[in-house]
N, C-alpha and C positions, 0 to 999 in steps of 0.2 A: 397645385389649385385644381378643385374640381370644374368640370364644365358642365351647364344645366343640360338636363333631357331635352329641353327644347331646342336647343341648338346642336345637340349630336344626334337628332332625328333628322337634320335638315340633309338632303341629298347634294353632293357636290355637283355644280355645274358643268354640263360637259362642254359647253359655250366657253368657258373660262378656261376649261383644260386645253381644248383645242387652242385658243389664242393665245394660251401662256407657252405653248411647244413652239407653236409660229414665231412669237417675239424670240422664244431662246434661239431658234435657228437663224433668225436675221441677225442677233447678236454674235451669231458664228459665223456670219459673212454670207448665209446662204440668200438668193433672191425668192423669198416667199411671196406668193400671191394670196391674200386673204380675203377670201369669198365669205367670211362667218358674220361679219359686221353688221349690226341692226341700226346702222345710222347712214343718212346722206353722207357722202363725199364732198358736196358743197360747202361752201364757208357759208355762215348767217348772212343774210342779205345786207348790204350797207346801210340801208335806211334803218334798219333795227340796231346796227351797231352804233350808228350815229344817235340814236334815241338813249341808248346806255349811257355814253359818254356825255351827252347833255344831262341826263339825270345826275350824273354824279357831279357834275360842274354847279347845278341847282341845289347839291345839298341832301339828294335823297340816299342817304348812306345809312340811316338810321334805323331801327327796329320798327316793324310795320304791324298792323293788326294781324293776328294769327291765322286768319282766313283770307287775308290778302288785301292790298290797297281797295279802296271803293271805285277809283277808276278802272282798273282790270276788272273787277267784279261787274260793272256796268258794261265793260267791253265783250265780256264773255256772256251777258244776258243777250247783247245785241248781236251777236255771232250766231247764238243758238236759234234765234227768230229768224236773221237773215239766211243762214245755211240749213237749218233744219226744221223750220217753221213750229218751233217750240217757244212757249211763253214761261218765263221763269222771273222770280224776284231774288233782290239780293241775298235775302236770307237763306235760299235754296242753292247758293255756290259757295264754295269754298276752294281757295287756291293752295295747291301743295307743291312739295319740292318733287317735282317731276310726276307724271302717270301713274309710275310705280307706287310712290308714296300714297297717292290717293288711292289706289287697290288696297294696299297694306292695310291704312286707317279704316277704310271701308270693312274689311274682314273684321278687323278688331272691334269695331262698334256692333255689328250685325250678329255676329257669331258667339255662341256660348259653346264650353266643352262637349265635343259628341255631333253638334249641328252639322249637316251634309251640305255641301255644296258640289252641284252637278256641272261637269267641265267637260265640254266634247273635247274629243283628240282628233287630231293633232292640235296642241296646246302649246302656248307660250310657257317657256321653263318656269317661271317665278309664281304662275297661277297655284300649284300644288304647294310649292313651299310657303306661300302666304295663308293660304287655309289653313295649314297643320299650325304654323306659328300663332294663329288665333284660336286654337283647340278644335278647330273644324275637320271634317272628315271629307277629302276630295273623294267625288264618285264619278268615275271615268266613264265615257260614253264614247265609242269608236265612230267617227265621221268616215266612212267607207270611201275608198278611192273612186270607186265606180259612180259614187254619188258624189261626187265633186269635194270629198272631204266635209260633206255636210252632215249633221245628224236629221232625222226623220222626227216628227210629232210621235209616233208609236216608240222609239226608243226614249224620248224623253219620259213618256208617261211610265213606261217599264221601270224607270230607273227611279221614281220618286217613292219615297217612304214616309213615314212619320215623322222623321227625324230631318227632312230636306227642307232648308231655309234658303236656298237660294240657287239660282241657274246663273251661270256665266256664259255671256255671249261675246265673240268678237270677231266683227266684220266691218272691213275686210280684214281677212285673219294672218296673224304670224303664228305658222310658218308658211300656209299653202297660198295666200293670196285669194282664198275663197270669200264669196259674197252671199248672202241670204236675200232673195228678193221679198216684195211685201208680202205676197202670198205665203210663204215660208213662215216669215216674221209672224204674221197674223195667226197661223196655226200653233206655232210654238208659244206665241204669247197668251193664247186662250186657254192652253193647259197651265201655264204658270199662273193665270188668275183664277183657275179653277181650283189650285192648291196654295192660293196667295203667298206664291214665292217672289221675293225679291229678285229683281231681274238686274243683274250687273252687266251693263252694256260697255264693254272697251270699245271705244269708235278713235281710237288713235290714227289710225290710217285712213280715215274717212277721205281724205282730200288727194290720196294717191289711189286714184281709179283709172283705169284704162278703157276706150272704148266709148260706148253707148250705155253702158251701165251707171246707174246713180246710186251713192249711198243713201239709204233710208235708215232713220233710227227707229228701233221698236218704240220708243216712247212717244213716237209723232204720230203712231198708227190711231191710238184712240186715249182719252182723258183717262180710262182706267189702268190704262198700261204705262201712260206717264206716270201716274200715282205710284205703280209698284217698280218703277226702274232708276237707278241711279246710273247716269251717264258718266263714263271716266274718259278723260281727253286731255290734250296739252299742246304744246307747240313744237315738240321737238322733232317729230317726223316732217312734218309739212313745212317748218320753216327753218330746214336744217339748225335746229336750235339744241341738239341733244345734251351738251354740256351745262346749258344755262340752268336745267332743271326746274320747269316750271310745268307743272300740270293742273288739272283743274276736274271738280265732281260737280254735278247738277241732279238734286234730287229731292225728296221729302225734307223738309225744314229740321225736324229731328234728328234725321240721320246725319245731315249736314252739320248740324249743331255739335252732335257727338265726335264729328270727324274732327270740327276745328278746336275742340277742347281737346282731344288727343294730341293735336298739333302742339298746342300752346305748352304742354308737359313734356313734348320731344324736339321740335324742331324750332321753336318760338315763333318763326314766320318762315316764308320762302324768301330769297334774297331779295333785298329791295330794287337793287340796279337791275335784276334780272325780271322782276316784275313789270318795270317800265319798257323793257327791251318788249316783253310779251304784249304789254299794251300796244305799243307800235305795229307788233307783227299782225295784230287782230285788226286794229283800226286803219292801218296804212295801205298802201298799194298791195295788190296780189299778185302783180307781174312776175314777181322771180317765182312764184309758186308754180304758175303755169310754163315758166323757162324749165324749171328743176322736172316738173311731169314729163313734159316732151324728151327730156333727156332720159329718164327712167323708162319711157315706154320703147324708147329707140333699143337701150339695153337689153330690155325683156326680151323684144323681139328676137334681137341676135341671139341671144343666150337660148331661148326655148328653142329658135331654128337648129342651132349647133347641137344642142342635147339630143334632139329628137332624131338625129341621123346617126347618133352614137351605138353600137350594138350593146345590147343589153341594158339600155337606159331607157326609159319612159318617161313622159311628162306630159301634163296638160299646160295650157297658157294660162297663166294667173290673171285674174281679174284686178285685183289690188294689192297693196304693200309694194314692196322691193325684193321679192323672194321667189324662187323656183324650188318647189319641193319635189325633187325627181326621184323615182323608184329606180335603184340600183340592184335590186335582189340578183338578177340574171348576171348582172357585170360581175357582181362580187363572187357568183358560183363559178361562172366561167374561169374567173381569175384564181381560183383557188383560195378564196378567202371565206370564212364560215361565218361572216356576217357583215352588213353594211357598215358596222362599227369599224371593222378589221379593214375593210376597203377605204374608208376614210383616213385611218391611220397609214394605211400603205400609200395612198395618193400623197399626203403630207410628206412622209418620208423619201418617196422616189422621185415625185416631180414637182415638191414643194408648193403644192396647192392646199389652202387650209378650207375646208368646209365643215359644217357642224353635222353629226349624225342624227338621223331622224328620230333614235331611241331619244335623245334629249328633250323630244315633242310628243314622245308618247307611240312612234311609229317605226317598227324596226326595220323596214326595208328601204327607208328612204334617206336622203341628204337633203339640208337645204344650202342653197347657194343664194347669197346676197349679190345683187346687180346693182348695188349702191357704190359702184365704183367705176372708174373711165373704162371707155369702150375698148381702148387699146389693152388694158388689164383683163378684160374678159375675153378677149380675142387669143392673147396669150394664154390665159388661163385654160380655155377650151382646147387649145394646140395641145397643151400639157395632158390633160384629162384624157383627149383622145389618144395619145400616144401611150399613156398609161394602161389603157383597156387594149390597145393592139398588141403591147408587148407581152401580155399574159397567154 
């Protein structure tokens, strides 16, 4: 049987490749430390679990509207007002099977064959493939390391052509943890408005921010930017609910209607029980979020401190998310490896520490290390990485 050209054009995920190798080594009895996971290691908070159980007992186990239950959409409206200072109505919200699904549907709705989407690098691995699946063309702009991995207005302006339809923004960023401040967002937003671009604002890490920096949604800067922006978010990262698969989009009612219609012909609806759990996550106590954030900060500070002392490794302190994006170009060179990818492979084979090569995110000299794991695991991982570097 033949496979479609659409599927054959997809690039295999290096994240999945590393994870598969790590799991195979674990099956063989090796003690593997995995720093590749893009999910909190905490369990979903108890009050959210209780709400899911209660929803089942109350019979909420049937189909729901394709765009989500009314109660959850209302909770999302309240959340956007409370956290972001944004006002939306119910027909400007759709609930999806995770934020990844929201992004997928959005690209399917706004792109025609050959339409270009400008994507800053380093980027999350699925952005590129989702644009391609919608018939679009990813146009990559490099966020320079010396600029905190952020692009400039000049770079954005130069990348725009008559085929450009959208600009994708991820702040805080996966994989770098970089954040754009208000002034930077205003400058980028002004260019998008000049060219009438759809701004896709992935804000999934908005509550995982450390220090005094505050998340600013580009949609909150002006009514004009709000009109051109579709916000993508979900409960996975903030509430340790990756497996529940609840995301959402907020934006222009026509786009949201199109996304909902697409869902009605694919997933039917997000899982009913998960929706009631997400409702409790948004409306219930936020104390567990504060506790997880404090733990992540402690881990971040430890990991960055250790990495910065290793020969041939350099990294800045990320402002958000739960990843460190470390430059290992010199460590790889000194160790006799021809690339960071080879260095990552050697680290896994020799010291059983799994990280994700930066090439998966569009940056050849880096590796992504997740600190969404215990401090004890991070300590052991750093000991192994240090030993690996010194052995070369």
